[in-house]
N, C-alpha and C positions, 0 to 999 in steps of 0.2 A: 716135538711139542704138539699137544693135541689142541685143536681149535674146534669149538662147537657152538652153534647158536640155533635157536628154535623159535617158531612163532606159529600160532594156530588161529583158525577162523572156522566157524560153523554157523549155520542158520537155516531157517525154514523159508523157502521161497514163498512170496506172497501169493497164495492160491487158496481155494476152498476145497477141502476134502483131501483124500489120499488115494494112492493106487498101488498096485503090486505087480508084477510081471517084468519081463526082460525084453529089451530090444535086440534085434540082430545087429551085430557090430559092423561098422562101416570102416573100410580101410582109409587111412589118411596118411600121406607121406610125412615122415618125421624130418625135422631139420637136421642137416649134417652136423650141427653143433651139439646135438643131443647124444648122450651116452646111453644107447638103448639097452645094452646089456646090464648096466648099473641100475637102470629103471626097472627092468624085469626082475633083477635080484631083490630090490626093495619090495616089489610087489609080491614076490614069493615069500619073503620074510613076514610081511604083514598078514598074508593069508594063513601062514603057519600059526601065527599068534591067534587068529580068529578060530581056526580049527581046533586048537588046543583048548579054547574056551567054549567049544560047542556051538560056535556061530557059523553061519553059512559063509562060504568063501565069496569074496567079491569077484565080479566079472571084470576083466580088463576092457576098457573102452578107449579106442584110438583117439577119439575126439577129445575126451577128457585129458588124455596124455599130450595131445598137441597143444591144448590150452595151457597145460602145465609146463611144457617146454618153452612156450612163449614167455611165461612168467619167470622161469628159471634163468632165461637169458638176461632178463632185467636184473634179477638178483646178482648175477655175475658182473653185469655192467656197473651197477651201483655199489657192489661189494658190501651190501647190507641187506637186512631182512625187512620186508614190508609186504602187506597183502594188496597194496595199491600205491603205485608210484605216481608222481605228477604226470597228468595226461593219460594215464591208463584207466580204462573202465573198471568198475567194481566187478567182483567175481561173477555174479549172475549174468552181467552183460557180456563178460568174456566167454562164458559157456554158451550163451545164446548165439554167439557168432558161429558156433559149430553145430547149430540146429539140434541140440540135445533137449528132448522133452524130459523135464524133471520137476519135482516139487520140493526137493531138499538138496542142499549142497554144502560142502565144507572144504577147507583147505589147510594143509600143513606146509610150512616152509622151514628150511633148515640149511645150514652148511656145516661140513665136517671134513676131516681128513680121509675118512673111509666110509663106504656104504654101510658096512656092519656097525660101525660106531654111530653113524647117523640114525640107523634104526634103533639101536639101544637107547640113544638119547631121546628119541621120539616116544618110545615106550615107557621111559622113566618119567616123562612129563605128563601129568594128569590130563591136561587139556588136549594134548596131541594124541595121547592114548585113547581118549574118549572118541576122537574122530576115527581112529583106526579100528576100534572095537565096537563102534556103534551098530546096533541091529537095524537102524533106520536107513542105512545105505545098502545098495546092491551092486554098485559099480565103482571103479576107481581107475584113474590114469595117472601116471607118474612121469615127470620130466626131470632129467638130470643133466646139468651142464658142468663140465670140469674146467676150471681155470687155475693154472698152477697146481698146487697141492690140494686144492679144495674142491669138493663136490657141492654144487648148489642144487638143492632139491626142492621140488614142489610136488606135493601129493594132492590131487583133486578127487573128491568123493562126491557121489550123487546117488539119489534115489530116482532111477530112471522110470519113465512111464511108458506104457504100451502105445503104439501108434495104431489107432482104430479108425476104420471107415466111419464117416459121419452117420450113415444109415444105421450102423451097428450101435453107435453111441446113442442115437435117438431110441432105438429099440430097447436098449438096456435101461434108459431112463423111464420109458413107458412101463417096462416090466417091474421096475422098482415102485412106481406109483401104484400099479395094480396090486402088488404084494402088500404095500402099506395099507391100502384101503381094505383089503381082505382082513388084515390083522386088526384093523379098527372097526370091523363089522359094518363097513359102508358098502353101498351098492357098487357093483362092477360098472365101469364106464367104458363106452365105446371110444376107441382111439380114432381121431380125425386126422387124415393126412392133409397137411397144408404147407406147401412150399414157401408160403409167405412167412411162416414162423421162422424158418431157417434164415431167410433174408433179414428178418428183424434181429436175429442173434448175431449175424455177421455185421449188421449196421452198428450194433452196440460195441462190437470189437473195434470197428473203424473209429468210432467216437471215443473209445476207451472209457465207456460209462454205461452203467446199468440203467436201462430205460424201460421199465415194465409197461408204461402207458403207450408204447408203440403198438401194443396189441389191443388197446381199448376199442378200436373200431371194428373188430371182428364180430360178426353176427352171433349174438347169444353169449358173448364173453362175460363171465361174472367175476372170475378171479384170474389175474395175470401176474405171474411171478417171474422175475428175471434174476439170474444168479450165475456165478462162475464156479467151476469145479474141475478136478482132475480125474475123479473116479465117477463114471456114469452111474454107478449103483449106489452112490452116497447122495441122499437128498438133503437139502438145507433145512434149517429149522422152520422157515416159512411154510414149507410143504408138510413137514412132520407135524406141525401144530395147526395146520389148516383144517377147519371143519366146514364142509360145504353143505349147502341146503339139499334137501331130498330131490329138488327139481333138477340138480346138476346131473346130466346124463352122458356127457362126452368130454373129451379133453384132447389137446394137441400139444406136441412138443417140437421145438426146432433147436438145433445146436450148430455151433460153428467153432472150429479150433483156429485161433489166431493169436499172434503175439502183439503186444502193445507196450507203450511206455510203462504202464503199471505192471504188466506181466511179460517181461522180456523173454522168458523161456516158454511162453505160450500157455494157454488155458482154454478150456471149453466154455464158451458163452452160451447160455441156455435161456430160451423163452418157453415157459410152460403156462398153458391157458386151460382153465376149466370153464365149460360152457353148458348152456341148457338150450333145448329146442325153442326156437322163436327168439325174437329180440328181447333183450333185458338190459337193465342198468348194470354197468360193469364197475368193479372195484379193483384197485391195484394193490400189489403187495411187493 
């Protein structure tokens, strides 16, 4: 007798912007309860489906797999499907535990009598298939736990982000600002190095709150903009729509990558300030 059940979850993690690139995989020891060969077989099957459709294959991520194993053990314990059992953190908090930088995640859960049948069932279900075939993911990890004749399956998907040095992040933001101003026909600005801006960005992360007016005391500050993002080269609307006076002649940027209650998977906190020579009245954005 065939037994099959499925459940899916997907969502955009609360961040601003997007990113692309792949992280180096880190080895994580799998639980002895996990059926690693079954998990790898499922991973092979889903990538075959993606390749047939002309999509890029997903990278295996041990950390996503370990989080999936943790959840599959609960599926087997409760003998039912759920994306969050009593006392268990939500998906993005579970993934944050394994220090994965991402801005999108999804999850499929299922149980079946065989791995091949589980894969077939997932592909025949539109919501589960959407996760497997989504072009928005670049990595996956699968956890399989067998109890009796049933395989309990969790598939975790993510769009992982690159781990960049903060100096590099600030340079990329500055380059994007310079490019934007050139496109808008505005004068080129000198970039001011100011360690205090990075401290302000980190303070916002600690407070889990955007606070542009932290920069209002800087000499010559006219516009100060605080925002969060995952892609250093993507500027927010406040910057895209900003029109500075001709007297603006320099700018500074500070960034800090931190996790918070609002952003459990981490995000770059950014303080961007436009200034003019001499003291002037400042305005916040």
